[in-house]
ROVEXRO-917936 format. One record per residue (C-alpha): x negated, y negated, z negated; residue number from 1. Coordinates in steps of 0.02 Angstrom, whole numbers, plus 50000, padded with zeros to 5 digits. Each point is the difference from the previous one (the first is absolute). Example, Ala and Ser with C-alpha at 12.3 -4.5 7.8 and 13.67 -1.06 7.14 Angstrom:
BEGIN
[[49385 50225 49610] 1]
[[49931 49828 50033] 2]
//
This chain:
BEGIN
[[50311 49221 49960] 1]
[[49951 49817 50008] 2]
[[50133 49950 49874] 3]
[[49902 49957 49844] 4]
[[50156 49968 49895] 5]
[[50042 50126 49866] 6]
[[50116 50102 50110] 7]
[[50000 50184 50049] 8]
[[49951 50108 50079] 9]
[[49819 49998 49939] 10]
[[49922 50086 50150] 11]
[[49834 49963 50084] 12]
[[49874 50081 50116] 13]
[[49819 49941 50016] 14]
[[49840 50066 50077] 15]
[[49964 50116 49853] 16]
[[50155 49991 49895] 17]
[[50186 50029 49998] 18]
[[50141 49980 49876] 19]
[[50175 50067 50031] 20]
[[50149 49931 49905] 21]
[[50076 50123 49877] 22]
[[50173 50017 49928] 23]
[[49940 49911 49842] 24]
[[49994 49825 50078] 25]
[[50115 49893 50107] 26]
[[50093 50045 50107] 27]
[[49991 50169 49908] 28]
[[49970 50097 50161] 29]
[[49849 50097 50063] 30]
[[49907 49903 50135] 31]
[[49851 50097 50068] 32]
[[49847 49930 50088] 33]
[[49946 50085 50160] 34]
[[49837 49978 50096] 35]
[[50019 50045 50183] 36]
[[49868 50021 50133] 37]
[[50042 50017 50185] 38]
[[49864 50069 50113] 39]
[[49986 49920 50170] 40]
[[49900 50047 50154] 41]
[[49997 50186 49964] 42]
[[49952 50129 50130] 43]
[[50085 50168 50019] 44]
[[49930 50059 49832] 45]
[[49898 49888 49886] 46]
[[49919 50067 49840] 47]
[[50022 49881 49853] 48]
[[49934 50008 49822] 49]
[[50118 49929 49868] 50]
[[49929 49964 49827] 51]
[[50124 49950 49867] 52]
[[49965 49952 49820] 53]
[[50128 49983 49861] 54]
[[49954 49934 49829] 55]
[[50066 49887 49863] 56]
[[49926 49825 49990] 57]
[[50083 49978 49830] 58]
[[49988 50166 49906] 59]
[[50151 49969 49889] 60]
[[50180 50059 49995] 61]
[[50066 50121 50131] 62]
[[49908 50094 50136] 63]
[[50008 49974 50187] 64]
[[50035 50110 50150] 65]
[[49923 49979 50172] 66]
[[50048 50094 50157] 67]
[[49935 50014 50178] 68]
[[50123 50016 50145] 69]
[[49978 50025 50187] 70]
[[50151 49957 50108] 71]
[[50115 50016 49849] 72]
[[49931 50170 49945] 73]
[[49918 50006 49829] 74]
[[49825 50073 50015] 75]
[[49942 49976 49820] 76]
[[50056 49927 49835] 77]
[[49913 49978 49835] 78]
[[50053 49931 49831] 79]
[[49875 49933 49873] 80]
[[50023 49962 49816] 81]
[[50027 49824 49933] 82]
[[49826 49996 49920] 83]
[[49907 50060 50158] 84]
[[49899 49854 50072] 85]
[[49895 50118 50107] 86]
[[50139 50085 50097] 87]
[[49957 50105 50151] 88]
[[49933 49986 50177] 89]
[[50064 50114 50136] 90]
[[49941 50019 50180] 91]
[[50108 50066 50141] 92]
[[49948 50038 50178] 93]
[[50142 49976 50124] 94]
[[50018 50016 50187] 95]
[[50107 49855 50063] 96]
[[50073 49973 50172] 97]
[[50112 49879 50093] 98]
[[50161 50093 49955] 99]
//
């Protein structure tokens, strides 16, 4: 959101961070951030390693939940406490194709 005025939703996505808008700030609706990756130039079957890391940059208040999806199917989800600045790192090995 390039609007720097004090207007909701407060949602952003950066290289290492994300912040969804909750129901506690304008416009009082959940507004989730999503990071998508589309693989191009795949062969019939291409092995891919996916490493995902979820942690709190500001270990205050509520916790956070991260999830990993492939083609709309949830592969993994993990919730961490509000005071957890370490979080977790998970590695998945997937076989991707052109389909």
